[in-house]
C-alpha positions in Angstrom: 107.8 -39.8 140.3 107.7 -38.6 144.4 105.1 -39.8 146.5 103.2 -36.4 146.3 103.1 -36.8 142.5 101.5 -40.3 142.4 99.0 -39.0 145.0 98.2 -36.1 142.8 97.9 -38.0 139.6 95.8 -40.5 141.7 93.4 -37.5 142.8 93.6 -36.1 139.3 92.1 -39.3 138.1 89.5 -39.7 140.3 88.4 -36.0 139.5 88.6 -36.5 135.7 84.9 -37.6 135.6 82.2 -36.0 137.7 82.1 -36.9 141.4 79.4 -36.8 144.3 81.6 -35.8 146.9 81.1 -35.7 150.6 83.4 -33.1 152.5 83.8 -33.8 156.2 86.0 -32.4 158.7 86.4 -33.3 162.3 84.1 -32.6 165.4 84.0 -29.4 167.0 85.5 -27.7 164.0 87.7 -24.6 164.2 88.6 -22.6 161.2 90.9 -24.7 159.3 88.4 -27.3 159.2 85.5 -25.4 158.2 88.0 -22.9 155.9 89.2 -26.1 154.0 85.8 -27.9 153.9 84.2 -24.6 152.1 86.8 -23.7 150.1 86.9 -27.4 148.5 83.1 -27.2 148.1 83.3 -24.2 146.3 86.4 -25.1 143.6 84.7 -28.8 143.4 81.5 -27.4 142.4 83.0 -24.9 140.3 84.9 -27.9 138.4 81.7 -30.0 137.6 81.2 -32.0 140.9 78.6 -32.3 142.8 79.6 -31.5 146.5 78.0 -31.6 149.8 80.1 -30.6 153.3 78.9 -32.7 156.1 79.7 -31.8 159.9 79.7 -34.1 162.7 78.3 -31.3 164.9 77.6 -27.7 164.8 80.2 -24.8 163.5 81.0 -22.0 166.2 78.8 -19.0 164.5 82.0 -16.8 164.3 82.7 -19.0 161.2 79.3 -19.0 159.3 79.9 -15.8 157.7 81.7 -17.9 155.1 80.2 -17.7 152.0 78.3 -21.5 151.1 78.1 -22.0 155.2 74.6 -22.3 154.9 74.9 -25.1 152.7 76.8 -27.6 155.3 75.1 -30.5 156.9 75.3 -31.4 160.6 74.9 -35.1 161.7 74.3 -34.1 164.7 70.9 -32.1 163.8 70.2 -34.2 161.0 71.4 -37.4 160.8 68.8 -38.7 158.4 69.8 -36.3 155.8 73.3 -36.8 156.2 73.0 -40.6 155.8 71.2 -40.3 152.7 74.1 -37.7 151.3 76.8 -40.3 152.2 74.7 -43.3 150.7 74.6 -41.5 147.3 78.2 -40.5 147.0 80.9 -41.6 145.3 83.8 -40.1 146.9 84.5 -38.8 150.7 87.3 -36.1 151.4 88.5 -36.2 155.1 90.0 -32.8 155.9 92.1 -31.7 159.0 92.0 -34.8 161.0 94.2 -38.0 161.3 91.8 -40.7 162.7 88.2 -41.5 162.4 87.7 -41.2 166.1 88.2 -37.3 165.3 84.5 -37.4 163.7 82.8 -38.3 166.7 79.4 -40.3 166.6 79.8 -40.2 162.5 82.9 -42.6 162.9 80.6 -45.4 163.1 78.8 -44.6 159.9 82.1 -43.8 157.9 83.8 -47.0 159.1 81.2 -48.9 157.5 81.5 -47.0 154.1 83.0 -48.6 151.4 83.4 -45.5 149.3 87.3 -44.4 148.3 88.6 -41.7 150.5 90.9 -38.9 149.9 92.7 -37.6 153.1 94.1 -34.2 153.5 95.5 -33.1 156.4 98.6 -31.7 158.7 98.4 -33.8 161.8 101.6 -36.4 162.4 100.9 -39.9 162.4 97.7 -40.4 160.0 95.8 -43.8 159.8 96.8 -44.9 156.7 94.2 -47.3 156.5 91.6 -44.8 156.3 92.2 -43.7 152.9 92.9 -44.5 149.0 94.3 -41.1 148.5 96.4 -39.3 151.0 98.1 -35.8 151.2 99.8 -35.6 155.2 102.1 -32.9 155.7 103.2 -31.8 159.1 105.3 -29.2 157.9 102.4 -27.0 156.7 100.4 -24.6 159.0 97.0 -25.9 158.5 95.2 -28.2 156.2 94.0 -24.7 154.1 97.6 -24.0 153.5 97.8 -27.7 152.2 94.6 -27.5 150.1 95.9 -24.5 148.2 99.2 -26.5 147.2 97.0 -29.2 145.6 94.4 -26.7 144.3 97.3 -25.3 142.5 98.5 -28.3 141.5 95.3 -29.6 140.4 94.2 -26.6 138.2 91.6 -25.4 140.3 91.8 -21.5 140.9 89.8 -20.4 144.0 87.3 -17.8 143.9 87.3 -14.8 146.3 85.1 -16.5 148.6 87.3 -19.6 148.7 90.3 -17.6 148.9 88.8 -16.3 152.1 88.0 -19.5 153.7 91.5 -20.6 153.0 93.2 -17.5 154.1 90.7 -17.8 157.4 92.1 -21.4 158.0 95.9 -20.3 157.9 95.1 -17.5 160.1 93.3 -19.2 163.1 95.5 -22.5 163.0 98.7 -20.1 163.3 97.1 -17.4 165.7 97.6 -14.6 163.0 100.7 -15.8 162.1 101.9 -15.9 166.0 103.1 -19.8 165.8 103.9 -22.9 163.2 104.4 -20.3 160.5 108.3 -19.9 160.1 108.4 -21.3 156.8 108.6 -18.8 154.0 106.1 -20.7 152.1 102.9 -19.6 154.1 103.8 -16.1 153.2 103.7 -16.5 149.6 100.4 -18.5 149.9 99.0 -15.8 151.8 100.4 -13.2 149.2 98.7 -15.2 146.4 95.4 -15.7 148.5 95.3 -11.7 148.9 95.7 -11.5 144.8 93.0 -13.6 144.4 91.0 -10.9 146.0 90.6 -11.7 149.8 89.4 -9.3 152.0 91.7 -9.3 155.0 90.3 -6.6 156.8 86.9 -8.3 156.6 88.3 -11.9 157.9 90.1 -10.4 160.6 87.1 -8.2 161.8 84.5 -11.6 161.3 87.0 -13.8 163.0 88.8 -12.2 165.8 87.3 -9.0 166.6 83.5 -9.5 166.6 83.1 -10.8 170.0 79.6 -11.0 171.9 79.7 -9.3 175.2 79.0 -12.8 176.9 81.7 -14.1 175.5 84.3 -11.1 176.4 82.7 -11.9 180.1 83.6 -15.4 180.1 87.2 -14.6 179.2 87.7 -12.3 181.8 86.2 -14.8 184.5 88.7 -17.2 183.1 91.8 -15.2 183.1 90.6 -13.3 186.9 89.0 -16.3 188.3 90.1 -19.6 187.0 93.6 -19.3 185.7 96.1 -21.1 187.7 100.1 -21.0 187.8 101.8 -23.9 188.4 105.9 -25.1 188.5 107.0 -21.7 189.4 104.9 -20.1 186.9 106.1 -22.5 184.0 102.4 -23.8 183.4 99.1 -22.3 183.4 95.8 -23.8 183.2 92.2 -22.9 183.2 89.0 -25.5 183.8 85.7 -24.4 183.1 82.9 -26.5 184.4 79.3 -26.6 181.8 77.8 -24.5 184.6 80.4 -21.9 184.4 80.1 -22.0 180.6 76.2 -22.0 180.8 76.2 -19.0 182.9 78.1 -16.9 180.1 75.5 -18.3 177.5 78.1 -20.0 176.1 77.8 -20.8 172.2 80.4 -23.1 170.3 83.7 -21.5 169.8 83.4 -18.9 172.8 86.5 -20.0 174.2 88.3 -20.1 171.1 91.9 -18.8 171.3 91.6 -18.6 175.3 94.0 -21.6 175.9 96.8 -19.2 173.9 96.6 -16.2 176.1 98.5 -17.4 179.3 101.5 -18.0 177.0 101.8 -14.5 177.1 102.5 -14.6 180.7 106.6 -13.9 181.1 107.9 -17.2 182.1 104.6 -19.6 181.1 106.2 -22.3 178.5 102.9 -24.4 178.7 98.9 -23.5 178.6 95.8 -26.1 179.3 92.3 -25.2 178.9 89.7 -28.0 180.7 86.0 -27.4 179.2 83.3 -29.4 180.8 80.9 -31.1 178.1 77.8 -33.0 178.7 78.2 -36.8 179.4 81.4 -36.6 181.4 83.5 -35.5 178.8 86.5 -32.8 179.6 87.8 -31.5 176.6 91.6 -30.8 177.2 93.4 -28.0 175.0 97.3 -27.8 175.3 99.8 -24.8 173.6 103.6 -24.7 174.6 106.2 -22.7 173.4 109.5 -23.8 171.5 110.7 -27.5 171.8 108.2 -28.4 174.4 106.0 -31.1 172.7 102.4 -31.2 174.2 101.4 -33.6 171.6 103.4 -36.5 173.2 102.0 -35.4 176.6 98.3 -35.7 175.5 98.6 -38.6 173.5 100.3 -40.1 176.7 97.9 -39.0 179.2 94.8 -37.7 177.6 94.3 -39.8 174.6 95.0 -37.1 172.3 97.5 -35.6 169.9 98.3 -32.9 167.6 101.2 -30.8 166.7 104.3 -30.3 168.8 103.2 -26.8 169.9 99.4 -27.0 169.6 97.3 -30.4 170.9 94.2 -31.5 172.2 92.9 -34.7 174.2 89.8 -35.6 176.5 89.3 -37.0 179.8 86.0 -38.9 181.0 85.1 -37.9 184.3 85.0 -35.2 186.7 86.6 -31.9 186.1 88.1 -31.7 189.4 89.6 -35.5 188.3 90.9 -34.0 185.0 92.6 -31.3 187.1 94.7 -33.4 189.6 95.5 -35.8 186.6 96.7 -32.9 184.5 98.9 -31.7 187.6 100.2 -34.8 188.2 100.9 -36.0 184.9 102.2 -32.6 183.9 105.0 -33.1 186.9 105.9 -36.4 185.4 106.2 -34.4 181.9 108.5 -31.7 183.2 110.9 -34.1 185.1 111.1 -36.1 181.9 112.2 -33.0 179.9 114.4 -32.0 182.2 113.0 -28.5 183.1 113.8 -28.3 186.7 113.0 -30.2 189.6 109.6 -29.2 190.1 106.9 -29.4 192.7 103.1 -28.7 193.2 
């Protein structure tokens, strides 16, 4: 019996009796995190379990159109209610993250929890100490794609709303199938989700084509005034201060997809986005083409990780210092991978 089969049998056994389940994605949730969480919320409730989605912090407004999103609890906004919910739970689902640090301030609560955990994720190097039952597969496009595989194996049939949540996660994590989408299975999954009733046009309209005027102005400012090309045009980066973000009435999710845009420039192989948060945290996002592994770069220099072509990290301090560190460490990285002799 394969490890997948053993894990599946263990999950099936867990779910053979009604459970009180809390589903938790990572902080700063994206389409894959919210999509997988709401899809599991719907299929588990339909199977007779009591399920609650708990977010470490608020979801982007661009994702709140998904059905059942109003039922999610946010730890940063109502810690007392979240703690009571976890205290009553019998089982935790961790979705779209591989280490507790990805849950932010909620991590301390989860670290002390004695509850059994089911982890479903597609990021490399999961913390196996986190979980009793683990489904970790880096070859899939997204946690939503992996979740659909598991749902089918458990004989759970997503309704139209759940299918649209799963489709959303796949589309956002692949940039509308532009990256991490070379394996044929993903297209079979997309076809099956469409057969379940997904309104593709509605999803794309809500997620990719419903920007506010202030968001469009922020993106224009970032690309026109804040984008820098380095190392002969191989690398592009954008650094946005908190003051700049607030000047454009920044809302969570407004910079979603921005880091990918410089990769459309001929010759750019790596793109980075730095956004300043409260308290001295600089959020780092990295994208790359081909075999350039930004996850190893992020792990080494910015306490992060992720996938070969899509990773994230953080820096604590001034935004200007983060820019200096990025330039210096990127020069070392490029020399290590022997792209060419580089100069700042």
